[in-house]
mmCIF file as Biopython writes it, N, C-alpha, C and O atoms, coordinates in Angstrom:
data_model
#
loop_
_atom_site.group_PDB
_atom_site.id
_atom_site.type_symbol
_atom_site.label_atom_id
_atom_site.label_alt_id
_atom_site.label_comp_id
_atom_site.label_asym_id
_atom_site.label_entity_id
_atom_site.label_seq_id
_atom_site.pdbx_PDB_ins_code
_atom_site.Cartn_x
_atom_site.Cartn_y
_atom_site.Cartn_z
_atom_site.occupancy
_atom_site.B_iso_or_equiv
_atom_site.auth_seq_id
_atom_site.auth_asym_id
_atom_site.pdbx_PDB_model_num
ATOM 1   N N  . UNK A ? 1  ? 9.338   42.326 -19.676 1.0 0.0 1  A 1 
ATOM 2   C CA . UNK A ? 1  ? 9.329   43.290 -20.459 1.0 0.0 1  A 1 
ATOM 3   C C  . UNK A ? 1  ? 9.557   44.412 -21.624 1.0 0.0 1  A 1 
ATOM 4   O O  . UNK A ? 1  ? 9.053   44.653 -22.721 1.0 0.0 1  A 1 
ATOM 5   N N  . UNK A ? 2  ? 10.348  44.839 -20.993 1.0 0.0 2  A 1 
ATOM 6   C CA . UNK A ? 2  ? 10.910  46.441 -21.381 1.0 0.0 2  A 1 
ATOM 7   C C  . UNK A ? 2  ? 9.812   47.251 -21.361 1.0 0.0 2  A 1 
ATOM 8   O O  . UNK A ? 2  ? 8.805   46.796 -21.902 1.0 0.0 2  A 1 
ATOM 9   N N  . UNK A ? 3  ? 9.747   48.484 -20.805 1.0 0.0 3  A 1 
ATOM 10  C CA . UNK A ? 3  ? 9.249   49.271 -21.215 1.0 0.0 3  A 1 
ATOM 11  C C  . UNK A ? 3  ? 10.032  50.074 -22.373 1.0 0.0 3  A 1 
ATOM 12  O O  . UNK A ? 3  ? 11.229  50.250 -22.601 1.0 0.0 3  A 1 
ATOM 13  N N  . UNK A ? 4  ? 8.599   50.568 -23.135 1.0 0.0 4  A 1 
ATOM 14  C CA . UNK A ? 4  ? 9.420   52.169 -23.898 1.0 0.0 4  A 1 
ATOM 15  C C  . UNK A ? 4  ? 9.618   53.214 -23.257 1.0 0.0 4  A 1 
ATOM 16  O O  . UNK A ? 4  ? 10.142  53.909 -24.127 1.0 0.0 4  A 1 
ATOM 17  N N  . UNK A ? 5  ? 9.580   53.791 -22.410 1.0 0.0 5  A 1 
ATOM 18  C CA . UNK A ? 5  ? 10.217  54.818 -21.547 1.0 0.0 5  A 1 
ATOM 19  C C  . UNK A ? 5  ? 11.126  53.762 -20.203 1.0 0.0 5  A 1 
ATOM 20  O O  . UNK A ? 5  ? 10.905  54.134 -19.051 1.0 0.0 5  A 1 
ATOM 21  N N  . UNK A ? 6  ? 11.673  53.057 -20.301 1.0 0.0 6  A 1 
ATOM 22  C CA . UNK A ? 6  ? 13.183  52.437 -19.629 1.0 0.0 6  A 1 
ATOM 23  C C  . UNK A ? 6  ? 14.004  52.131 -20.729 1.0 0.0 6  A 1 
ATOM 24  O O  . UNK A ? 6  ? 15.181  52.455 -20.575 1.0 0.0 6  A 1 
ATOM 25  N N  . UNK A ? 7  ? 13.640  51.470 -22.051 1.0 0.0 7  A 1 
ATOM 26  C CA . UNK A ? 7  ? 14.589  51.859 -22.898 1.0 0.0 7  A 1 
ATOM 27  C C  . UNK A ? 7  ? 14.880  52.866 -23.564 1.0 0.0 7  A 1 
ATOM 28  O O  . UNK A ? 7  ? 15.624  52.861 -24.545 1.0 0.0 7  A 1 
ATOM 29  N N  . UNK A ? 8  ? 14.444  53.615 -23.198 1.0 0.0 8  A 1 
ATOM 30  C CA . UNK A ? 8  ? 14.200  55.461 -23.830 1.0 0.0 8  A 1 
ATOM 31  C C  . UNK A ? 8  ? 15.509  55.726 -22.823 1.0 0.0 8  A 1 
ATOM 32  O O  . UNK A ? 8  ? 16.418  56.298 -23.425 1.0 0.0 8  A 1 
ATOM 33  N N  . UNK A ? 9  ? 15.789  55.447 -21.483 1.0 0.0 9  A 1 
ATOM 34  C CA . UNK A ? 9  ? 16.619  56.389 -20.247 1.0 0.0 9  A 1 
ATOM 35  C C  . UNK A ? 9  ? 17.468  54.973 -20.292 1.0 0.0 9  A 1 
ATOM 36  O O  . UNK A ? 9  ? 18.623  55.246 -19.967 1.0 0.0 9  A 1 
ATOM 37  N N  . UNK A ? 10 ? 17.352  53.752 -20.535 1.0 0.0 10 A 1 
ATOM 38  C CA . UNK A ? 10 ? 18.601  52.713 -20.912 1.0 0.0 10 A 1 
ATOM 39  C C  . UNK A ? 10 ? 19.467  54.165 -22.248 1.0 0.0 10 A 1 
ATOM 40  O O  . UNK A ? 10 ? 20.348  54.866 -21.751 1.0 0.0 10 A 1 
ATOM 41  N N  . UNK A ? 11 ? 19.265  54.299 -23.067 1.0 0.0 11 A 1 
ATOM 42  C CA . UNK A ? 11 ? 20.292  54.871 -23.992 1.0 0.0 11 A 1 
ATOM 43  C C  . UNK A ? 11 ? 21.051  55.730 -24.071 1.0 0.0 11 A 1 
ATOM 44  O O  . UNK A ? 11 ? 22.060  56.037 -24.705 1.0 0.0 11 A 1 
ATOM 45  N N  . UNK A ? 12 ? 19.657  56.540 -22.415 1.0 0.0 12 A 1 
ATOM 46  C CA . UNK A ? 12 ? 19.496  57.766 -22.429 1.0 0.0 12 A 1 
ATOM 47  C C  . UNK A ? 12 ? 21.734  58.037 -21.197 1.0 0.0 12 A 1 
ATOM 48  O O  . UNK A ? 12 ? 22.813  58.622 -21.287 1.0 0.0 12 A 1 
ATOM 49  N N  . UNK A ? 13 ? 21.011  57.135 -20.371 1.0 0.0 13 A 1 
ATOM 50  C CA . UNK A ? 13 ? 21.825  55.913 -19.864 1.0 0.0 13 A 1 
ATOM 51  C C  . UNK A ? 13 ? 23.429  56.471 -20.681 1.0 0.0 13 A 1 
ATOM 52  O O  . UNK A ? 13 ? 24.334  56.806 -19.917 1.0 0.0 13 A 1 
ATOM 53  N N  . UNK A ? 14 ? 23.650  56.527 -22.018 1.0 0.0 14 A 1 
ATOM 54  C CA . UNK A ? 14 ? 24.144  55.958 -22.688 1.0 0.0 14 A 1 
ATOM 55  C C  . UNK A ? 14 ? 25.128  57.448 -23.015 1.0 0.0 14 A 1 
ATOM 56  O O  . UNK A ? 14 ? 26.289  57.137 -23.279 1.0 0.0 14 A 1 
ATOM 57  N N  . UNK A ? 15 ? 24.924  58.666 -23.036 1.0 0.0 15 A 1 
ATOM 58  C CA . UNK A ? 15 ? 24.943  59.359 -23.311 1.0 0.0 15 A 1 
ATOM 59  C C  . UNK A ? 15 ? 25.986  60.483 -22.399 1.0 0.0 15 A 1 
ATOM 60  O O  . UNK A ? 15 ? 26.138  60.172 -21.218 1.0 0.0 15 A 1 
ATOM 61  N N  . UNK A ? 16 ? 26.750  61.840 -22.913 1.0 0.0 16 A 1 
ATOM 62  C CA . UNK A ? 16 ? 27.815  62.010 -22.094 1.0 0.0 16 A 1 
ATOM 63  C C  . UNK A ? 16 ? 26.430  62.631 -20.598 1.0 0.0 16 A 1 
ATOM 64  O O  . UNK A ? 16 ? 25.205  62.586 -20.488 1.0 0.0 16 A 1 
ATOM 65  N N  . UNK A ? 17 ? 27.437  63.077 -19.852 1.0 0.0 17 A 1 
ATOM 66  C CA . UNK A ? 17 ? 26.871  63.699 -18.793 1.0 0.0 17 A 1 
ATOM 67  C C  . UNK A ? 17 ? 26.415  65.107 -19.447 1.0 0.0 17 A 1 
ATOM 68  O O  . UNK A ? 17 ? 25.238  65.337 -19.169 1.0 0.0 17 A 1 
ATOM 69  N N  . UNK A ? 18 ? 26.987  66.061 -20.199 1.0 0.0 18 A 1 
ATOM 70  C CA . UNK A ? 18 ? 26.185  67.462 -20.473 1.0 0.0 18 A 1 
ATOM 71  C C  . UNK A ? 18 ? 24.639  67.266 -21.263 1.0 0.0 18 A 1 
ATOM 72  O O  . UNK A ? 18 ? 23.850  68.209 -21.319 1.0 0.0 18 A 1 
ATOM 73  N N  . UNK A ? 19 ? 24.401  66.226 -21.722 1.0 0.0 19 A 1 
ATOM 74  C CA . UNK A ? 19 ? 23.946  65.588 -23.165 1.0 0.0 19 A 1 
ATOM 75  C C  . UNK A ? 19 ? 22.359  65.181 -21.806 1.0 0.0 19 A 1 
ATOM 76  O O  . UNK A ? 19 ? 21.293  65.780 -21.659 1.0 0.0 19 A 1 
ATOM 77  N N  . UNK A ? 20 ? 22.843  64.127 -21.187 1.0 0.0 20 A 1 
ATOM 78  C CA . UNK A ? 20 ? 22.580  63.589 -20.504 1.0 0.0 20 A 1 
ATOM 79  C C  . UNK A ? 20 ? 21.204  64.739 -19.247 1.0 0.0 20 A 1 
ATOM 80  O O  . UNK A ? 20 ? 20.088  64.385 -18.867 1.0 0.0 20 A 1 
ATOM 81  N N  . UNK A ? 21 ? 21.678  65.589 -19.060 1.0 0.0 21 A 1 
ATOM 82  C CA . UNK A ? 21 ? 21.547  67.046 -18.001 1.0 0.0 21 A 1 
ATOM 83  C C  . UNK A ? 21 ? 20.518  67.570 -19.272 1.0 0.0 21 A 1 
ATOM 84  O O  . UNK A ? 21 ? 19.485  66.900 -19.257 1.0 0.0 21 A 1 
ATOM 85  N N  . UNK A ? 22 ? 20.532  68.522 -20.290 1.0 0.0 22 A 1 
ATOM 86  C CA . UNK A ? 22 ? 19.920  68.515 -21.028 1.0 0.0 22 A 1 
ATOM 87  C C  . UNK A ? 22 ? 18.594  67.806 -21.427 1.0 0.0 22 A 1 
ATOM 88  O O  . UNK A ? 22 ? 17.388  68.050 -21.378 1.0 0.0 22 A 1 
ATOM 89  N N  . UNK A ? 23 ? 19.213  67.053 -21.742 1.0 0.0 23 A 1 
ATOM 90  C CA . UNK A ? 23 ? 17.702  65.775 -21.716 1.0 0.0 23 A 1 
ATOM 91  C C  . UNK A ? 23 ? 16.874  65.384 -20.888 1.0 0.0 23 A 1 
ATOM 92  O O  . UNK A ? 23 ? 15.822  64.917 -21.325 1.0 0.0 23 A 1 
ATOM 93  N N  . UNK A ? 24 ? 17.140  65.470 -19.123 1.0 0.0 24 A 1 
ATOM 94  C CA . UNK A ? 24 ? 16.498  65.663 -18.514 1.0 0.0 24 A 1 
ATOM 95  C C  . UNK A ? 24 ? 15.803  67.019 -18.299 1.0 0.0 24 A 1 
ATOM 96  O O  . UNK A ? 24 ? 14.688  67.287 -17.853 1.0 0.0 24 A 1 
ATOM 97  N N  . UNK A ? 25 ? 16.917  67.880 -18.806 1.0 0.0 25 A 1 
ATOM 98  C CA . UNK A ? 25 ? 15.343  69.001 -18.298 1.0 0.0 25 A 1 
ATOM 99  C C  . UNK A ? 25 ? 14.922  69.401 -19.081 1.0 0.0 25 A 1 
ATOM 100 O O  . UNK A ? 25 ? 14.467  70.541 -18.988 1.0 0.0 25 A 1 
ATOM 101 N N  . UNK A ? 26 ? 14.865  68.880 -19.957 1.0 0.0 26 A 1 
ATOM 102 C CA . UNK A ? 26 ? 13.792  69.180 -21.292 1.0 0.0 26 A 1 
ATOM 103 C C  . UNK A ? 26 ? 12.436  68.772 -20.409 1.0 0.0 26 A 1 
ATOM 104 O O  . UNK A ? 26 ? 11.591  69.517 -19.914 1.0 0.0 26 A 1 
ATOM 105 N N  . UNK A ? 27 ? 12.569  66.841 -20.386 1.0 0.0 27 A 1 
ATOM 106 C CA . UNK A ? 27 ? 12.019  65.924 -19.779 1.0 0.0 27 A 1 
ATOM 107 C C  . UNK A ? 27 ? 10.776  66.515 -18.865 1.0 0.0 27 A 1 
ATOM 108 O O  . UNK A ? 27 ? 9.547   66.454 -18.861 1.0 0.0 27 A 1 
ATOM 109 N N  . UNK A ? 28 ? 12.294  67.387 -17.758 1.0 0.0 28 A 1 
ATOM 110 C CA . UNK A ? 28 ? 11.781  67.615 -16.135 1.0 0.0 28 A 1 
ATOM 111 C C  . UNK A ? 28 ? 10.136  69.203 -17.144 1.0 0.0 28 A 1 
ATOM 112 O O  . UNK A ? 28 ? 8.907   69.176 -17.207 1.0 0.0 28 A 1 
ATOM 113 N N  . UNK A ? 29 ? 11.080  70.095 -17.593 1.0 0.0 29 A 1 
ATOM 114 C CA . UNK A ? 29 ? 10.139  70.997 -18.136 1.0 0.0 29 A 1 
ATOM 115 C C  . UNK A ? 29 ? 8.529   70.096 -19.117 1.0 0.0 29 A 1 
ATOM 116 O O  . UNK A ? 29 ? 7.371   70.334 -18.772 1.0 0.0 29 A 1 
ATOM 117 N N  . UNK A ? 30 ? 8.808   69.334 -20.035 1.0 0.0 30 A 1 
ATOM 118 C CA . UNK A ? 30 ? 7.817   69.018 -20.666 1.0 0.0 30 A 1 
ATOM 119 C C  . UNK A ? 30 ? 6.519   68.945 -19.333 1.0 0.0 30 A 1 
ATOM 120 O O  . UNK A ? 30 ? 5.484   69.604 -19.235 1.0 0.0 30 A 1 
ATOM 121 N N  . UNK A ? 31 ? 7.221   67.610 -18.208 1.0 0.0 31 A 1 
ATOM 122 C CA . UNK A ? 31 ? 5.948   67.364 -17.375 1.0 0.0 31 A 1 
ATOM 123 C C  . UNK A ? 31 ? 5.448   68.583 -16.323 1.0 0.0 31 A 1 
ATOM 124 O O  . UNK A ? 31 ? 4.532   68.698 -15.509 1.0 0.0 31 A 1 
ATOM 125 N N  . UNK A ? 32 ? 6.566   69.434 -16.795 1.0 0.0 32 A 1 
ATOM 126 C CA . UNK A ? 32 ? 6.458   70.654 -15.516 1.0 0.0 32 A 1 
ATOM 127 C C  . UNK A ? 32 ? 4.524   71.145 -16.686 1.0 0.0 32 A 1 
ATOM 128 O O  . UNK A ? 32 ? 3.343   71.279 -16.367 1.0 0.0 32 A 1 
ATOM 129 N N  . UNK A ? 33 ? 5.061   71.202 -17.571 1.0 0.0 33 A 1 
ATOM 130 C CA . UNK A ? 33 ? 3.885   71.706 -18.605 1.0 0.0 33 A 1 
ATOM 131 C C  . UNK A ? 33 ? 2.700   71.422 -18.993 1.0 0.0 33 A 1 
ATOM 132 O O  . UNK A ? 33 ? 1.661   72.016 -19.284 1.0 0.0 33 A 1 
ATOM 133 N N  . UNK A ? 34 ? 3.346   69.709 -18.892 1.0 0.0 34 A 1 
ATOM 134 C CA . UNK A ? 34 ? 1.988   69.302 -19.074 1.0 0.0 34 A 1 
ATOM 135 C C  . UNK A ? 34 ? 1.083   68.647 -17.401 1.0 0.0 34 A 1 
ATOM 136 O O  . UNK A ? 34 ? 0.274   67.723 -17.490 1.0 0.0 34 A 1 
ATOM 137 N N  . UNK A ? 35 ? 1.327   69.138 -16.372 1.0 0.0 35 A 1 
ATOM 138 C CA . UNK A ? 35 ? 1.004   69.260 -15.715 1.0 0.0 35 A 1 
ATOM 139 C C  . UNK A ? 35 ? 0.369   70.601 -15.272 1.0 0.0 35 A 1 
ATOM 140 O O  . UNK A ? 35 ? -0.615  70.672 -14.535 1.0 0.0 35 A 1 
ATOM 141 N N  . UNK A ? 36 ? 1.059   71.696 -15.818 1.0 0.0 36 A 1 
ATOM 142 C CA . UNK A ? 36 ? 0.015   73.123 -15.565 1.0 0.0 36 A 1 
ATOM 143 C C  . UNK A ? 36 ? -0.933  72.943 -16.872 1.0 0.0 36 A 1 
ATOM 144 O O  . UNK A ? 36 ? -1.871  73.740 -16.823 1.0 0.0 36 A 1 
ATOM 145 N N  . UNK A ? 37 ? -0.947  72.298 -17.775 1.0 0.0 37 A 1 
ATOM 146 C CA . UNK A ? 37 ? -2.022  72.303 -18.669 1.0 0.0 37 A 1 
ATOM 147 C C  . UNK A ? 37 ? -3.313  70.779 -18.025 1.0 0.0 37 A 1 
ATOM 148 O O  . UNK A ? 37 ? -4.492  70.859 -18.371 1.0 0.0 37 A 1 
ATOM 149 N N  . UNK A ? 38 ? -2.935  69.816 -17.320 1.0 0.0 38 A 1 
ATOM 150 C CA . UNK A ? 38 ? -4.152  68.945 -16.294 1.0 0.0 38 A 1 
ATOM 151 C C  . UNK A ? 38 ? -4.434  69.719 -15.503 1.0 0.0 38 A 1 
ATOM 152 O O  . UNK A ? 38 ? -5.454  69.251 -14.997 1.0 0.0 38 A 1 
ATOM 153 N N  . UNK A ? 39 ? -4.062  71.261 -14.700 1.0 0.0 39 A 1 
ATOM 154 C CA . UNK A ? 39 ? -4.813  72.023 -13.577 1.0 0.0 39 A 1 
ATOM 155 C C  . UNK A ? 39 ? -5.537  72.956 -14.750 1.0 0.0 39 A 1 
ATOM 156 O O  . UNK A ? 39 ? -6.762  73.062 -14.687 1.0 0.0 39 A 1 
ATOM 157 N N  . UNK A ? 40 ? -5.106  73.365 -15.394 1.0 0.0 40 A 1 
ATOM 158 C CA . UNK A ? 40 ? -6.055  74.491 -15.977 1.0 0.0 40 A 1 
ATOM 159 C C  . UNK A ? 40 ? -6.919  73.587 -16.561 1.0 0.0 40 A 1 
ATOM 160 O O  . UNK A ? 40 ? -8.014  73.813 -16.047 1.0 0.0 40 A 1 
ATOM 161 N N  . UNK A ? 41 ? -7.050  72.427 -17.587 1.0 0.0 41 A 1 
ATOM 162 C CA . UNK A ? 41 ? -8.639  72.053 -17.317 1.0 0.0 41 A 1 
ATOM 163 C C  . UNK A ? 41 ? -9.347  71.496 -16.449 1.0 0.0 41 A 1 
ATOM 164 O O  . UNK A ? 41 ? -10.517 71.500 -16.067 1.0 0.0 41 A 1 
ATOM 165 N N  . UNK A ? 42 ? -8.111  70.873 -16.151 1.0 0.0 42 A 1 
ATOM 166 C CA . UNK A ? 42 ? -9.869  70.464 -13.558 1.0 0.0 42 A 1 
ATOM 167 C C  . UNK A ? 42 ? -10.377 71.660 -13.225 1.0 0.0 42 A 1 
ATOM 168 O O  . UNK A ? 42 ? -11.468 71.885 -12.701 1.0 0.0 42 A 1 
ATOM 169 N N  . UNK A ? 43 ? -9.345  72.598 -13.625 1.0 0.0 43 A 1 
ATOM 170 C CA . UNK A ? 43 ? -9.623  74.214 -13.101 1.0 0.0 43 A 1 
ATOM 171 C C  . UNK A ? 43 ? -11.081 74.535 -13.599 1.0 0.0 43 A 1 
ATOM 172 O O  . UNK A ? 43 ? -11.994 74.837 -12.830 1.0 0.0 43 A 1 
ATOM 173 N N  . UNK A ? 44 ? -11.209 74.435 -15.009 1.0 0.0 44 A 1 
ATOM 174 C CA . UNK A ? 44 ? -12.029 75.476 -15.842 1.0 0.0 44 A 1 
ATOM 175 C C  . UNK A ? 44 ? -13.296 74.423 -16.654 1.0 0.0 44 A 1 
ATOM 176 O O  . UNK A ? 44 ? -14.043 75.030 -17.422 1.0 0.0 44 A 1 
ATOM 177 N N  . UNK A ? 45 ? -13.538 72.849 -16.485 1.0 0.0 45 A 1 
ATOM 178 C CA . UNK A ? 45 ? -14.396 72.251 -16.580 1.0 0.0 45 A 1 
ATOM 179 C C  . UNK A ? 45 ? -15.863 72.899 -16.004 1.0 0.0 45 A 1 
ATOM 180 O O  . UNK A ? 45 ? -16.926 72.307 -15.817 1.0 0.0 45 A 1 
ATOM 181 N N  . UNK A ? 46 ? -15.640 73.856 -15.863 1.0 0.0 46 A 1 
ATOM 182 C CA . UNK A ? 46 ? -17.170 74.716 -15.131 1.0 0.0 46 A 1 
ATOM 183 C C  . UNK A ? 46 ? -17.574 75.609 -16.380 1.0 0.0 46 A 1 
ATOM 184 O O  . UNK A ? 46 ? -18.645 75.834 -16.942 1.0 0.0 46 A 1 
ATOM 185 N N  . UNK A ? 47 ? -16.143 76.061 -16.595 1.0 0.0 47 A 1 
ATOM 186 C CA . UNK A ? 47 ? -15.923 76.722 -18.321 1.0 0.0 47 A 1 
ATOM 187 C C  . UNK A ? 47 ? -16.508 76.268 -18.996 1.0 0.0 47 A 1 
ATOM 188 O O  . UNK A ? 47 ? -17.625 76.752 -19.177 1.0 0.0 47 A 1 
ATOM 189 N N  . UNK A ? 48 ? -16.164 75.263 -19.643 1.0 0.0 48 A 1 
ATOM 190 C CA . UNK A ? 48 ? -16.259 74.571 -20.166 1.0 0.0 48 A 1 
ATOM 191 C C  . UNK A ? 48 ? -17.970 74.197 -20.302 1.0 0.0 48 A 1 
ATOM 192 O O  . UNK A ? 48 ? -18.852 74.789 -20.923 1.0 0.0 48 A 1 
ATOM 193 N N  . UNK A ? 49 ? -18.017 73.036 -19.500 1.0 0.0 49 A 1 
ATOM 194 C CA . UNK A ? 49 ? -19.726 72.820 -19.367 1.0 0.0 49 A 1 
ATOM 195 C C  . UNK A ? 49 ? -20.369 73.888 -19.979 1.0 0.0 49 A 1 
ATOM 196 O O  . UNK A ? 49 ? -21.299 73.576 -20.723 1.0 0.0 49 A 1 
ATOM 197 N N  . UNK A ? 50 ? -19.967 75.742 -19.785 1.0 0.0 50 A 1 
ATOM 198 C CA . UNK A ? 50 ? -21.248 76.292 -19.491 1.0 0.0 50 A 1 
ATOM 199 C C  . UNK A ? 50 ? -21.426 76.570 -21.036 1.0 0.0 50 A 1 
ATOM 200 O O  . UNK A ? 50 ? -22.507 76.632 -21.621 1.0 0.0 50 A 1 
ATOM 201 N N  . UNK A ? 51 ? -19.801 76.773 -21.756 1.0 0.0 51 A 1 
ATOM 202 C CA . UNK A ? 51 ? -19.571 77.162 -23.310 1.0 0.0 51 A 1 
ATOM 203 C C  . UNK A ? 51 ? -19.817 75.707 -24.119 1.0 0.0 51 A 1 
ATOM 204 O O  . UNK A ? 51 ? -19.140 75.513 -25.129 1.0 0.0 51 A 1 
ATOM 205 N N  . UNK A ? 52 ? -20.946 74.505 -23.608 1.0 0.0 52 A 1 
ATOM 206 C CA . UNK A ? 52 ? -20.964 73.349 -24.581 1.0 0.0 52 A 1 
ATOM 207 C C  . UNK A ? 52 ? -22.122 73.976 -24.175 1.0 0.0 52 A 1 
ATOM 208 O O  . UNK A ? 52 ? -22.858 74.088 -25.156 1.0 0.0 52 A 1 
ATOM 209 N N  . UNK A ? 53 ? -22.771 74.574 -22.885 1.0 0.0 53 A 1 
ATOM 210 C CA . UNK A ? 53 ? -23.813 74.521 -22.938 1.0 0.0 53 A 1 
ATOM 211 C C  . UNK A ? 53 ? -24.751 75.701 -24.252 1.0 0.0 53 A 1 
ATOM 212 O O  . UNK A ? 53 ? -25.677 75.393 -25.002 1.0 0.0 53 A 1 
ATOM 213 N N  . UNK A ? 54 ? -24.099 76.942 -24.105 1.0 0.0 54 A 1 
ATOM 214 C CA . UNK A ? 54 ? -24.027 77.794 -25.314 1.0 0.0 54 A 1 
ATOM 215 C C  . UNK A ? 54 ? -24.370 77.250 -25.872 1.0 0.0 54 A 1 
ATOM 216 O O  . UNK A ? 54 ? -25.553 76.931 -25.992 1.0 0.0 54 A 1 
ATOM 217 N N  . UNK A ? 55 ? -22.951 76.715 -26.792 1.0 0.0 55 A 1 
ATOM 218 C CA . UNK A ? 55 ? -23.239 76.415 -27.827 1.0 0.0 55 A 1 
ATOM 219 C C  . UNK A ? 55 ? -24.357 75.507 -28.456 1.0 0.0 55 A 1 
ATOM 220 O O  . UNK A ? 55 ? -24.859 75.734 -29.557 1.0 0.0 55 A 1 
ATOM 221 N N  . UNK A ? 56 ? -24.675 74.512 -27.683 1.0 0.0 56 A 1 
ATOM 222 C CA . UNK A ? 56 ? -25.938 73.209 -27.653 1.0 0.0 56 A 1 
ATOM 223 C C  . UNK A ? 56 ? -27.258 74.244 -27.987 1.0 0.0 56 A 1 
ATOM 224 O O  . UNK A ? 56 ? -28.173 74.075 -28.793 1.0 0.0 56 A 1 
ATOM 225 N N  . UNK A ? 57 ? -27.017 75.293 -27.124 1.0 0.0 57 A 1 
ATOM 226 C CA . UNK A ? 57 ? -28.185 76.238 -27.563 1.0 0.0 57 A 1 
ATOM 227 C C  . UNK A ? 57 ? -28.571 76.871 -28.169 1.0 0.0 57 A 1 
ATOM 228 O O  . UNK A ? 57 ? -29.740 77.156 -28.428 1.0 0.0 57 A 1 
ATOM 229 N N  . UNK A ? 58 ? -26.971 77.479 -28.775 1.0 0.0 58 A 1 
ATOM 230 C CA . UNK A ? 58 ? -27.446 78.393 -30.463 1.0 0.0 58 A 1 
ATOM 231 C C  . UNK A ? 58 ? -27.245 77.101 -31.415 1.0 0.0 58 A 1 
ATOM 232 O O  . UNK A ? 58 ? -26.972 77.568 -32.521 1.0 0.0 58 A 1 
ATOM 233 N N  . UNK A ? 59 ? -27.257 75.448 -31.504 1.0 0.0 59 A 1 
ATOM 234 C CA . UNK A ? 59 ? -27.856 74.703 -32.191 1.0 0.0 59 A 1 
ATOM 235 C C  . UNK A ? 59 ? -28.844 74.440 -32.563 1.0 0.0 59 A 1 
ATOM 236 O O  . UNK A ? 59 ? -29.249 74.192 -33.699 1.0 0.0 59 A 1 
ATOM 237 N N  . UNK A ? 60 ? -29.574 74.490 -31.106 1.0 0.0 60 A 1 
ATOM 238 C CA . UNK A ? 60 ? -30.987 74.081 -31.198 1.0 0.0 60 A 1 
ATOM 239 C C  . UNK A ? 60 ? -31.974 75.142 -31.503 1.0 0.0 60 A 1 
ATOM 240 O O  . UNK A ? 60 ? -33.190 74.969 -31.587 1.0 0.0 60 A 1 
ATOM 241 N N  . UNK A ? 61 ? -31.237 76.427 -31.685 1.0 0.0 61 A 1 
ATOM 242 C CA . UNK A ? 61 ? -31.562 77.831 -31.904 1.0 0.0 61 A 1 
ATOM 243 C C  . UNK A ? 61 ? -31.128 78.145 -33.240 1.0 0.0 61 A 1 
ATOM 244 O O  . UNK A ? 61 ? -31.156 79.360 -33.433 1.0 0.0 61 A 1 
ATOM 245 N N  . UNK A ? 62 ? -30.748 77.495 -34.198 1.0 0.0 62 A 1 
ATOM 246 C CA . UNK A ? 62 ? -30.558 77.809 -36.212 1.0 0.0 62 A 1 
ATOM 247 C C  . UNK A ? 62 ? -29.620 78.914 -35.704 1.0 0.0 62 A 1 
ATOM 248 O O  . UNK A ? 62 ? -29.503 79.891 -36.444 1.0 0.0 62 A 1 
ATOM 249 N N  . UNK A ? 63 ? -29.037 78.905 -34.722 1.0 0.0 63 A 1 
ATOM 250 C CA . UNK A ? 63 ? -28.168 80.445 -35.274 1.0 0.0 63 A 1 
ATOM 251 C C  . UNK A ? 63 ? -26.286 79.068 -35.861 1.0 0.0 63 A 1 
ATOM 252 O O  . UNK A ? 63 ? -25.299 79.726 -36.189 1.0 0.0 63 A 1 
ATOM 253 N N  . UNK A ? 64 ? -26.177 78.092 -35.881 1.0 0.0 64 A 1 
ATOM 254 C CA . UNK A ? 64 ? -24.949 77.863 -36.098 1.0 0.0 64 A 1 
ATOM 255 C C  . UNK A ? 64 ? -24.692 77.352 -38.398 1.0 0.0 64 A 1 
ATOM 256 O O  . UNK A ? 64 ? -25.855 77.701 -38.599 1.0 0.0 64 A 1 
ATOM 257 N N  . UNK A ? 65 ? -24.418 77.112 -39.201 1.0 0.0 65 A 1 
ATOM 258 C CA . UNK A ? 65 ? -23.948 76.542 -39.217 1.0 0.0 65 A 1 
ATOM 259 C C  . UNK A ? 65 ? -23.267 76.190 -39.782 1.0 0.0 65 A 1 
ATOM 260 O O  . UNK A ? 65 ? -22.201 76.806 -39.792 1.0 0.0 65 A 1 
ATOM 261 N N  . UNK A ? 66 ? -23.458 74.494 -40.969 1.0 0.0 66 A 1 
ATOM 262 C CA . UNK A ? 66 ? -22.835 73.712 -41.351 1.0 0.0 66 A 1 
ATOM 263 C C  . UNK A ? 66 ? -21.207 73.846 -42.089 1.0 0.0 66 A 1 
ATOM 264 O O  . UNK A ? 66 ? -20.873 74.222 -43.212 1.0 0.0 66 A 1 
ATOM 265 N N  . UNK A ? 67 ? -20.686 73.530 -41.326 1.0 0.0 67 A 1 
ATOM 266 C CA . UNK A ? 67 ? -19.716 73.965 -41.481 1.0 0.0 67 A 1 
ATOM 267 C C  . UNK A ? 67 ? -18.536 73.221 -43.340 1.0 0.0 67 A 1 
ATOM 268 O O  . UNK A ? 67 ? -18.669 72.038 -43.655 1.0 0.0 67 A 1 
ATOM 269 N N  . UNK A ? 68 ? -18.104 73.651 -43.729 1.0 0.0 68 A 1 
ATOM 270 C CA . UNK A ? 68 ? -17.412 73.279 -45.569 1.0 0.0 68 A 1 
ATOM 271 C C  . UNK A ? 68 ? -15.930 73.250 -45.119 1.0 0.0 68 A 1 
ATOM 272 O O  . UNK A ? 68 ? -15.099 74.159 -45.105 1.0 0.0 68 A 1 
ATOM 273 N N  . UNK A ? 69 ? -15.883 72.629 -44.944 1.0 0.0 69 A 1 
ATOM 274 C CA . UNK A ? 69 ? -14.498 72.223 -44.748 1.0 0.0 69 A 1 
ATOM 275 C C  . UNK A ? 69 ? -13.524 72.595 -46.653 1.0 0.0 69 A 1 
ATOM 276 O O  . UNK A ? 69 ? -12.337 72.494 -46.962 1.0 0.0 69 A 1 
ATOM 277 N N  . UNK A ? 70 ? -14.596 72.962 -47.370 1.0 0.0 70 A 1 
ATOM 278 C CA . UNK A ? 70 ? -13.744 73.528 -48.668 1.0 0.0 70 A 1 
ATOM 279 C C  . UNK A ? 70 ? -13.676 74.878 -48.109 1.0 0.0 70 A 1 
ATOM 280 O O  . UNK A ? 70 ? -13.445 74.212 -47.100 1.0 0.0 70 A 1 
ATOM 281 N N  . UNK A ? 71 ? -13.649 75.914 -47.803 1.0 0.0 71 A 1 
ATOM 282 C CA . UNK A ? 71 ? -13.700 76.785 -47.572 1.0 0.0 71 A 1 
ATOM 283 C C  . UNK A ? 71 ? -13.129 77.774 -46.090 1.0 0.0 71 A 1 
ATOM 284 O O  . UNK A ? 71 ? -13.378 78.815 -45.483 1.0 0.0 71 A 1 
ATOM 285 N N  . UNK A ? 72 ? -12.028 76.342 -46.071 1.0 0.0 72 A 1 
ATOM 286 C CA . UNK A ? 72 ? -11.030 76.737 -44.807 1.0 0.0 72 A 1 
ATOM 287 C C  . UNK A ? 72 ? -10.650 77.781 -45.136 1.0 0.0 72 A 1 
ATOM 288 O O  . UNK A ? 72 ? -9.864  78.405 -44.423 1.0 0.0 72 A 1 
#
């Protein structure tokens, strides 16, 4: 069975070389952004945990209000 990625590469291989290079550059840039995002999230787990604890404390302390989507 052919994967979606294999199908995409097969279609991309039919493009002229210049278009293949543009597509490859975009794909590599997207993968780099994903790596950067993953590293940022992994490096901020302790910060996110602290923020979650703070939010829960505010909720438990009655310092929050119910979100009304109609008022957004």
